[in-house]
C-alpha positions as CSV (number, residue, x, y, z in Angstrom):
1,M,30.1,73.5,-13.3
2,K,32.1,76.6,-12.7
3,N,35.8,76.7,-13.6
4,L,38.0,76.9,-10.5
5,I,41.2,78.9,-10.0
6,L,43.1,77.6,-7.0
7,L,45.3,80.1,-5.2
8,G,47.5,79.5,-2.2
9,A,51.0,79.1,-1.1
10,P,53.0,76.0,-1.9
11,G,51.8,73.2,0.3
12,S,48.4,74.7,1.1
13,G,46.7,71.7,-0.3
14,K,45.7,72.8,-3.8
15,G,47.1,69.7,-5.5
16,T,45.5,67.3,-3.1
17,Q,42.1,69.0,-3.5
18,S,42.5,69.1,-7.2
19,Q,42.9,65.3,-7.2
20,L,39.7,64.9,-5.3
21,L,37.7,67.3,-7.5
22,V,38.9,65.5,-10.6
23,E,38.0,62.1,-9.2
24,R,34.6,63.0,-7.7
25,L,33.3,65.8,-10.0
26,S,35.1,65.1,-13.3
27,Y,36.9,68.4,-13.5
28,K,39.9,68.6,-15.9
29,H,43.1,69.6,-14.1
30,I,45.3,72.3,-15.7
31,S,48.9,72.6,-14.7
32,T,50.9,74.9,-16.9
33,G,54.1,73.0,-16.0
34,N,52.5,69.7,-17.3
35,L,51.2,71.4,-20.4
36,L,54.6,72.8,-21.2
37,R,56.2,69.4,-20.8
38,S,53.4,67.8,-23.0
39,E,53.9,70.3,-25.8
40,I,57.6,69.7,-25.8
41,E,57.1,65.9,-25.9
42,K,54.7,66.3,-28.8
43,K,57.3,68.4,-30.7
44,S,54.6,70.8,-31.8
45,D,55.5,74.2,-33.1
46,L,54.6,75.7,-29.7
47,G,56.5,73.0,-27.9
48,L,59.6,73.7,-29.9
49,R,59.4,77.4,-29.1
50,V,58.9,76.6,-25.4
51,K,61.9,74.2,-25.5
52,E,64.1,76.8,-27.0
53,V,63.3,79.3,-24.3
54,M,63.8,76.7,-21.5
55,D,67.0,75.4,-23.0
56,A,68.3,78.9,-22.9
57,G,67.6,79.0,-19.2
58,K,64.9,81.7,-19.5
59,L,61.5,81.9,-18.1
60,V,58.6,81.1,-20.4
61,S,56.8,84.4,-21.2
62,D,53.2,85.1,-20.2
63,E,52.5,85.4,-23.9
64,L,53.6,81.8,-24.5
65,V,51.7,80.5,-21.5
66,E,48.6,82.3,-22.8
67,E,49.0,80.6,-26.2
68,L,49.6,77.3,-24.5
69,L,46.3,77.6,-22.5
70,K,44.3,78.6,-25.5
71,A,45.6,75.6,-27.5
72,N,44.6,73.2,-24.7
73,L,41.3,74.4,-23.3
74,K,37.9,73.3,-24.5
75,L,35.8,75.6,-22.4
76,E,32.5,74.7,-24.2
77,D,32.9,71.0,-23.3
78,D,34.7,70.8,-19.9
79,S,35.1,72.6,-16.6
80,Y,38.7,73.2,-15.5
81,I,40.8,73.6,-12.3
82,F,43.7,76.0,-12.8
83,D,46.3,75.1,-10.2
84,G,49.5,77.2,-10.0
85,Y,48.2,79.8,-12.5
86,P,47.8,82.7,-12.3
87,R,50.9,83.6,-10.3
88,N,50.7,87.4,-10.7
89,L,48.2,90.1,-11.5
90,D,49.0,90.3,-15.3
91,Q,48.4,86.5,-15.5
92,A,45.1,86.9,-13.6
93,K,43.9,89.5,-16.1
94,T,45.0,87.3,-19.0
95,L,43.1,84.3,-17.6
96,T,39.9,86.4,-17.2
97,G,40.2,87.2,-20.9
98,I,40.7,83.6,-21.9
99,L,37.7,82.4,-19.8
100,G,35.5,85.1,-21.4
101,H,31.8,84.4,-20.6
102,H,32.5,81.1,-18.8
103,D,31.8,81.4,-15.1
104,Y,34.6,80.8,-12.5
105,T,35.5,81.1,-8.9
106,A,38.9,81.9,-7.4
107,L,39.5,79.8,-4.2
108,F,42.2,81.0,-1.8
109,F,43.6,78.3,0.5
110,K,44.5,80.2,3.6
111,L,47.1,78.6,5.9
112,D,49.5,79.9,8.5
113,T,53.2,80.1,7.4
114,E,54.6,77.9,10.1
115,K,51.9,75.3,9.4
116,L,52.9,75.4,5.7
117,V,56.5,74.9,6.5
118,E,55.7,71.9,8.6
119,R,53.4,70.5,5.9
120,L,55.9,70.9,3.1
121,K,58.8,69.4,5.1
122,N,56.7,66.2,5.3
123,R,55.4,66.2,1.7
124,R,56.3,63.3,-0.5
125,V,55.4,62.9,-4.2
126,T,55.7,60.6,-7.1
127,K,58.4,61.6,-9.6
128,D,55.8,63.2,-12.0
129,G,54.1,65.0,-9.1
130,K,50.8,63.4,-9.8
131,Y,50.3,61.7,-6.5
132,I,50.9,63.7,-3.3
133,Y,51.3,62.4,0.3
134,N,52.1,63.9,3.7
135,L,54.0,61.8,6.3
136,I,51.8,63.2,9.1
137,T,48.4,63.9,7.7
138,N,48.1,61.6,4.7
139,P,50.9,59.0,4.7
140,P,51.2,56.2,2.1
141,K,50.1,52.7,3.2
142,T,53.6,51.4,2.7
143,S,56.4,53.8,3.8
144,G,58.1,55.5,0.8
145,V,55.9,53.9,-1.8
146,C,52.9,55.3,-3.8
147,D,49.6,53.5,-3.0
148,V,48.5,53.8,-6.6
149,T,51.6,53.2,-8.8
150,G,53.9,51.4,-6.4
151,E,56.8,53.7,-7.4
152,P,59.2,55.3,-4.8
153,L,58.1,58.6,-3.3
154,I,60.5,61.5,-3.3
155,Q,61.0,64.8,-1.4
156,R,61.5,67.6,-3.8
157,D,64.4,70.0,-3.2
158,D,62.0,72.9,-3.1
159,D,60.2,71.2,-0.1
160,K,63.2,71.6,2.2
161,E,62.7,74.1,5.0
162,E,65.2,76.8,3.9
163,V,63.8,76.8,0.3
164,V,60.2,76.8,1.6
165,R,60.7,79.9,3.6
166,K,62.2,81.7,0.6
167,R,59.4,80.6,-1.6
168,M,56.9,81.9,1.0
169,E,58.5,85.4,0.8
170,V,58.2,85.5,-3.0
171,F,54.6,84.2,-2.8
172,E,53.5,86.9,-0.3
173,E,54.9,89.6,-2.5
174,T,52.9,88.6,-5.6
175,I,49.7,87.1,-4.3
176,N,48.0,90.1,-2.6
177,P,47.3,92.0,-5.8
178,V,45.8,88.9,-7.3
179,L,43.5,88.3,-4.3
180,S,42.4,92.0,-4.4
181,Y,41.7,91.6,-8.1
182,Y,39.4,88.6,-7.6
183,K,37.7,90.2,-4.6
184,D,36.9,93.3,-6.7
185,L,35.4,91.1,-9.4
186,G,33.2,89.3,-6.8
187,K,34.9,86.0,-7.7
188,F,36.8,85.4,-4.5
189,V,36.2,82.6,-1.9
190,E,38.5,81.9,1.1
191,I,39.0,78.3,2.2
192,Q,40.4,77.5,5.6
193,A,43.2,75.1,4.6
194,D,44.3,73.8,8.0
195,N,41.2,71.5,8.3
196,G,41.2,67.8,7.4
197,L,41.1,66.7,3.8
198,D,37.4,65.8,3.6
199,K,36.3,68.9,5.6
200,I,38.2,71.1,3.2
201,Y,36.7,69.3,0.2
202,D,33.2,69.7,1.7
203,E,33.7,73.4,2.2
204,I,34.9,73.8,-1.4
205,V,31.9,72.0,-2.8
206,S,29.5,74.0,-0.6
207,K,31.0,77.3,-1.8
208,I,31.1,76.6,-5.5
209,N,27.5,75.5,-5.9
């Protein structure tokens, strides 16, 4: 299977579709945030260096993220979904280098800004972010409780409207060069992200085969 790079604004549905692809097609999901936390918990040499940077209140460098990915990917054995990375053009070029001869497709989840704001205001997640719900389109069976784990669902601070709008401004500034990059490489596919969950999933599967 092709490796998949999921691109789209916060709340465009990347996380939800990642879950479906992992469950149904046995993809491995790569979140750089989760990898960073895992390395810190393992107290590996890389994890200790990452912790030092984060404890100082600094952003983890692209070089450290590159090292993190190389340490955790087994491209000969598995197909991966990259969710939330790359965030800028330099990271996109780095990932191309890491993937090497392994085939991939970049999927852009296109969604109108106002629809995104509405979706994010209604998003609820488990504390670790693994399970994602939407109070309107994909509510839990029991209000405020995860169907799978039974733990309370939370609204993240960055899902509140004023924060969402600021995040959207930052996203728009950085994403366009990344989209152009993948278009020029012939690796770009656009997904209409305001359809239902299953319709979006079916469109993804049809376009990656």
